[in-house]
Structure formats: C-alpha cells, structure tokens
C-alpha positions as CSV (number, residue, x, y, z in Angstrom):
1,M,117.0,181.8,-41.5
2,L,115.1,184.6,-40.4
3,P,113.8,187.0,-42.1
4,E,114.5,189.9,-43.7
5,F,113.2,192.8,-43.7
6,H,114.4,196.2,-45.9
7,F,112.5,198.9,-43.5
8,P,114.9,200.1,-40.1
9,E,111.3,199.9,-38.5
10,H,110.6,196.7,-39.0
11,T,114.7,195.8,-37.7
12,F,113.5,197.9,-34.9
13,T,109.9,195.8,-34.0
14,L,112.2,192.6,-34.9
15,K,114.3,193.1,-32.4
16,L,112.1,193.8,-29.5
17,F,109.6,190.8,-30.7
18,L,113.0,188.4,-30.6
19,Q,112.3,189.0,-27.0
20,S,110.2,186.6,-26.7
21,P,109.4,183.5,-28.7
22,E,105.0,184.3,-28.8
23,G,106.4,188.0,-30.5
24,L,109.3,185.7,-32.2
25,I,105.9,183.6,-34.0
26,D,104.7,186.7,-34.6
27,V,106.8,188.3,-36.6
28,V,107.1,184.7,-39.2
29,V,103.4,184.5,-39.3
30,A,103.3,188.1,-40.6
31,N,106.3,187.5,-43.0
32,L,104.4,184.1,-44.0
33,Y,101.1,186.4,-44.9
34,L,103.3,189.4,-46.9
35,H,104.5,187.0,-48.9
36,L,101.1,184.9,-49.9
C-alpha cells in the first residue's frame, strides 16, 4: 500500500521517512502532488 518509487535514492529516502510518522505523511503528500 506504500507508494512505489522507481529510483534507488527515493527508496533510501522512503526508508528514512518511515522512521517517523511525520516523515511518512510527508512521503504520502509528496506522492499525491507528483500524480496531480
């Protein structure tokens, strides 16, 4: 259910964000903006 990234740097960043709920929210919001 997590956003699927196709670049290694995004995968690494996603792992860092998953360490905090606030970061996870940032990832979801950023993913939504990318698909608008």
